DRENPA-3360 file (N, C-alpha, C; in nm, 2 decimals, always signed):
BEGIN
1 = XXXXXXXX = +12.66/+10.02/+7.34/+12.64/+10.00/+7.48/+12.73/+9.89/+7.52 ~ +12.79/+9.90/+7.64/+12.88/+9.80/+7.69/+12.81/+9.69/+7.77 ~ +12.86/+9.57/+7.77/+12.80/+9.47/+7.85/+12.90/+9.44/+7.96 ~ +12.85/+9.44/+8.09/+12.93/+9.41/+8.20/+12.90/+9.27/+8.26 ~ +13.00/+9.20/+8.30/+12.97/+9.08/+8.38/+13.03/+9.10/+8.52 ~ +12.95/+9.07/+8.62/+13.00/+9.09/+8.75/+13.01/+8.95/+8.82 ~ +13.13/+8.92/+8.87/+13.15/+8.79/+8.93/+13.16/+8.81/+9.08 ~ +13.15/+8.69/+9.14/+13.17/+8.68/+9.29/+13.07/+8.77/+9.37;
9 = XXXXXXXX = +12.95/+8.77/+9.32/+12.84/+8.84/+9.40/+12.78/+8.74/+9.49 ~ +12.77/+8.77/+9.62/+12.71/+8.67/+9.71/+12.57/+8.65/+9.68 ~ +12.52/+8.53/+9.72/+12.38/+8.49/+9.70/+12.29/+8.59/+9.76 ~ +12.32/+8.63/+9.88/+12.24/+8.73/+9.96/+12.22/+8.86/+9.88 ~ +12.33/+8.91/+9.83/+12.33/+9.04/+9.76/+12.25/+9.02/+9.63 ~ +12.27/+8.91/+9.56/+12.20/+8.89/+9.43/+12.05/+8.88/+9.46 ~ +12.01/+8.81/+9.57/+11.87/+8.79/+9.60/+11.81/+8.93/+9.64 ~ +11.88/+9.01/+9.71/+11.83/+9.14/+9.75/+11.81/+9.23/+9.63;
17 = XXXXXXXX = +11.90/+9.22/+9.54/+11.89/+9.30/+9.41/+11.77/+9.25/+9.33 ~ +11.75/+9.12/+9.32/+11.64/+9.07/+9.25/+11.51/+9.11/+9.31 ~ +11.50/+9.11/+9.44/+11.38/+9.15/+9.51/+11.35/+9.30/+9.48 ~ +11.45/+9.38/+9.49/+11.43/+9.53/+9.47/+11.39/+9.55/+9.32 ~ +11.45/+9.48/+9.23/+11.41/+9.50/+9.09/+11.26/+9.46/+9.07 ~ +11.22/+9.35/+9.13/+11.08/+9.30/+9.12/+10.99/+9.40/+9.18 ~ +11.03/+9.46/+9.30/+10.94/+9.56/+9.36/+10.92/+9.68/+9.27 ~ +11.01/+9.71/+9.19/+11.00/+9.82/+9.10/+10.95/+9.78/+8.96;
25 = XXXXXXXX = +10.92/+9.65/+8.94/+10.87/+9.60/+8.82/+10.97/+9.61/+8.71 ~ +11.09/+9.59/+8.74/+11.20/+9.59/+8.64/+11.28/+9.46/+8.64 ~ +11.35/+9.44/+8.53/+11.44/+9.33/+8.53/+11.56/+9.36/+8.62 ~ +11.63/+9.25/+8.66/+11.75/+9.27/+8.74/+11.85/+9.35/+8.66 ~ +11.87/+9.33/+8.53/+11.96/+9.40/+8.45/+11.93/+9.55/+8.44 ~ +11.80/+9.58/+8.43/+11.76/+9.72/+8.42/+11.78/+9.79/+8.55 ~ +11.74/+9.72/+8.66/+11.76/+9.78/+8.79/+11.90/+9.81/+8.83 ~ +11.99/+9.71/+8.80/+12.13/+9.73/+8.83/+12.19/+9.83/+8.74;
33 = XXXXXXXX = +12.15/+9.84/+8.62/+12.20/+9.94/+8.53/+12.17/+10.08/+8.57 ~ +12.04/+10.10/+8.62/+12.00/+10.23/+8.68/+12.08/+10.26/+8.80 ~ +12.10/+10.17/+8.89/+12.18/+10.19/+9.01/+12.33/+10.23/+8.97 ~ +12.38/+10.16/+8.88/+12.52/+10.20/+8.84/+12.53/+10.34/+8.77 ~ +12.42/+10.38/+8.70/+12.42/+10.51/+8.65/+12.41/+10.62/+8.76 ~ +12.34/+10.59/+8.86/+12.33/+10.68/+8.98/+12.47/+10.70/+9.04 ~ +12.54/+10.59/+9.05/+12.68/+10.59/+9.11/+12.77/+10.67/+9.02 ~ +12.76/+10.65/+8.89/+12.86/+10.71/+8.79/+12.84/+10.86/+8.78;
41 = XXXXXXXX = +12.72/+10.91/+8.80/+12.69/+11.05/+8.78/+12.72/+11.13/+8.91 ~ +12.73/+11.06/+9.02/+12.75/+11.13/+9.15/+12.90/+11.15/+9.16 ~ +12.94/+11.28/+9.19/+13.09/+11.31/+9.20/+13.15/+11.23/+9.32 ~ +13.27/+11.20/+9.31/+13.35/+11.13/+9.41/+13.38/+11.24/+9.52 ~ +13.41/+11.19/+9.64/+13.45/+11.28/+9.75/+13.58/+11.36/+9.71 ~ +13.67/+11.29/+9.64/+13.79/+11.37/+9.60/+13.76/+11.48/+9.50 ~ +13.66/+11.45/+9.41/+13.62/+11.56/+9.32/+13.55/+11.68/+9.39 ~ +13.47/+11.64/+9.49/+13.40/+11.75/+9.57/+13.51/+11.83/+9.64;
49 = XXXXXXXX = +13.60/+11.77/+9.71/+13.71/+11.84/+9.78/+13.79/+11.93/+9.69 ~ +13.82/+11.88/+9.57/+13.89/+11.96/+9.47/+13.82/+12.08/+9.43 ~ +13.68/+12.07/+9.41/+13.60/+12.18/+9.37/+13.60/+12.28/+9.49 ~ +13.58/+12.23/+9.61/+13.58/+12.32/+9.72/+13.71/+12.40/+9.74 ~ +13.82/+12.34/+9.72/+13.95/+12.40/+9.73/+13.97/+12.51/+9.62 ~ +13.90/+12.50/+9.51/+13.92/+12.59/+9.40/+13.83/+12.72/+9.42 ~ +13.74/+12.71/+9.52/+13.65/+12.83/+9.54/+13.72/+12.95/+9.60 ~ +13.68/+13.06/+9.56/+13.73/+13.19/+9.62/+13.66/+13.21/+9.75;
57 = XXXXXXXX = +13.74/+13.21/+9.86/+13.68/+13.22/+9.99/+13.71/+13.36/+10.05 ~ +13.75/+13.45/+9.97/+13.78/+13.59/+10.01/+13.66/+13.68/+10.01 ~ +13.54/+13.63/+9.98/+13.42/+13.72/+9.97/+13.39/+13.80/+10.09 ~ +13.40/+13.74/+10.21/+13.37/+13.81/+10.33/+13.47/+13.77/+10.44 ~ +13.51/+13.86/+10.52/+13.60/+13.83/+10.63/+13.52/+13.75/+10.74 ~ +13.59/+13.66/+10.81/+13.53/+13.57/+10.90/+13.45/+13.65/+11.01 ~ +13.49/+13.76/+11.05/+13.41/+13.83/+11.16/+13.28/+13.88/+11.10 ~ +13.27/+13.91/+10.97/+13.14/+13.95/+10.91/+13.05/+13.83/+10.90;
65 = XXXXXXXX = +13.11/+13.72/+10.87/+13.03/+13.59/+10.86/+12.97/+13.56/+11.00 ~ +13.05/+13.57/+11.10/+13.01/+13.53/+11.24/+12.90/+13.63/+11.28 ~ +12.91/+13.76/+11.25/+12.81/+13.86/+11.29/+12.68/+13.83/+11.21 ~ +12.69/+13.79/+11.09/+12.57/+13.76/+11.01/+12.50/+13.63/+11.07 ~ +12.57/+13.53/+11.11/+12.52/+13.42/+11.18/+12.45/+13.45/+11.31 ~ +12.52/+13.53/+11.39/+12.46/+13.58/+11.51/+12.33/+13.66/+11.49 ~ +12.33/+13.74/+11.39/+12.21/+13.82/+11.36/+12.09/+13.73/+11.33 ~ +12.11/+13.63/+11.26/+12.01/+13.54/+11.22/+11.95/+13.46/+11.34;
73 = XX = +12.04/+13.43/+11.43/+12.00/+13.35/+11.55/+11.93/+13.43/+11.66 ~ +11.93/+13.56/+11.64/+11.87/+13.65/+11.74/+11.72/+13.65/+11.73;
% end
């Protein structure tokens, strides 16, 4: 496992993180580690855009899609 050192964190941010960790009954290190994990597993916007561009969009013509939307709204 890697050890990270984070510098130049404002006192306000550090205090907020300590409070949130305490609210969850966790150490600051455990809390921040869990938050970093959430960030790391979430795809970036660029990754999402790339996946969307790779999709086959020829499944239905636009007029059929619009008609299906209109039918649902009736």
